[in-house]
N, C-alpha and C positions, 0 to 999 in steps of 0.2 A: 834735398834731393832734386835734381833738375826735372822739369816736367816731362821731357822726352823719355827719361829713364823709367818713369812711372808707367808709361804705356808700352814700353818696348816688349815686355813679356806677352802682353795681349796681342800686339801686332805680330809678333813671331808665331804665336799659337794660331791666329787666324790665317796667316800666310801658309803655314804648314797644312792646315786643314783644307784650304782651298787647293793647294798643290796636290794633296793626296786624293781628294774626291772629285776634282773638276772633270777628270776623264770619265769617271763612272757616271757622273750626272749627265753627260752628253749635252752640254750647254748649247752646242751648235744646232741642235734640233728644236730648240724652243721657238715658239711662234714669235713673229715680229710684233713688238709692243705697240708700234705706231698703228698697225692695222686694227689691233684690239681696241685702242682708244678711239679710233675713227668710227668703228662699228658701234661702240657704246654711245658715242656722241650722236650718231645718226638715229639710233634707237630712242635716245632721250628727246631729240628734236621731233621725231615722229609721234611720240607719246604726247608731247605738249601740243602739237598740231591737232591731234585727235581730240584732246580736251577742249581746245579753243573752238574746234569745229562743232563739238557737241553743245557747247555753250551758245554758239551762234544759232544753231538749229532750235534750241529751246527759246531763244529770244524772239524768234519769228512767229 
């Protein structure tokens, strides 16, 4: 059995489910993932900055 035939049933199923429910999920209203990752990166950098700042104050 060729490899493509093994997966064709699954791909057809997934395509049908996406087609059926994409409109109900309203994917256009999801937030922009780039902004989410930028915000998380800023929070992580601020947390590390505060840790280093606390260590520097203890060293003095």
